[in-house]
N, C-alpha and C positions, 0 to 999 in steps of 0.2 A: 498485247503486241507480240508478234511472231518472234522477234529477236530475244525477248525475255525467256521464251521457252527453249531457245537454242543456245543459251549462255555457254560460252567457251568453245562452241563449234564453228563460229563465224570468223571471217577475216575481213578487216577494213582495208580498203585500198584507195589511195589517192592517185590521180592521174599524173602522168600520162599512162593509160592502160586501156587497151582496146576491149570493147564488149561486142561480141558477135551475137546478135539477137536471134539469128537464124543461120541456115547453112550457106547463104551467099557470102560474098566477100565484103559486103557493106558492114561497117561497124560505127559505133558511137564511142565517144570518150567522155563519160560523165566526170564531174569534178571530184566526186567521191562515191564509193559504193561499198556495200557489205555483201559478202557472198558466204552462205552457210554450207553449201555443197562444194567442198574443195575439189571434187572431181571435175568441176567445170573450169578449173584454173590450170593454165600451163604457161610456158614462157612467152607465148604469143598473145595471151589475153584471157578473157572470160568467154567461154563458149556456152551460151544460154543466158537466161535472165538472172541478174543478181537479185537478191532479196530486197535490198534497199538501194536506191539511187538518190544522190543529192546533187543538185545543180545550183550554182550561184549565178544569178542573173547579172549580165552586164548590159550596157545600152545597146550593143549590137546583137545580143542573143535573146531579146525579149520574146519575139515570135517563136523562135526555135524552142525555147525552154517551156513556155506556157502552152504551146499548141502542138507543134510537130513531135517533140520528144514525149510529151504526155500521151499522145496517140500511140506512138511506137511502144512505149513502155507498157501501156495498158494492153495493147494487142499481143505482146510477146511474153506476158506473164510475170512482170516485175510486181512484187507484193506491195511495196511502198515507194512513193516518189515524193521527195521534199524539194520545194523550190524556195531558195533563200534569195530574197529580193531586197538588197540594201537600200535602193532608191525609195521603196515603199515601206521600209522598216517592217518587213513582214516575212514570215515563213509560212508557206502553204504546204500542208501535209495531205497527200493523196493516198489514202488507204485503198489501193486498187483491188486488193483481195476481197474487201468487203464493200467496195464502191461507196466510200465515205470521204469527204473532204473537210479539213479543218484549217482555218486561217488564224495564225497567231501573230498579233501585232505587237509592236513596241518590245521586241525581244532581241534586237540586234544592237550590240554596243558599238 
């Protein structure tokens, strides 16, 4: 995993914190993220792709988290995207850097 190699260099951030994936003014606010290039961070948010993004699915965000955000994060260089789905008792780990997906069931307490 990428984060193991970057031990100590990364910063975990919990929302609200804007992520500007490209130069336009559109942004997303993931539930949690890890950024290892601290030059991407300033008082306005993260400018560029975080290394890891974690979203917790709510009933109103299913389509957004599983489809729209997955496409955006893959397109703009996020290395890993985790979807925590309490309703399904599952965490889906998308290793976007290596194009692999792993679903972990029965892990949410």
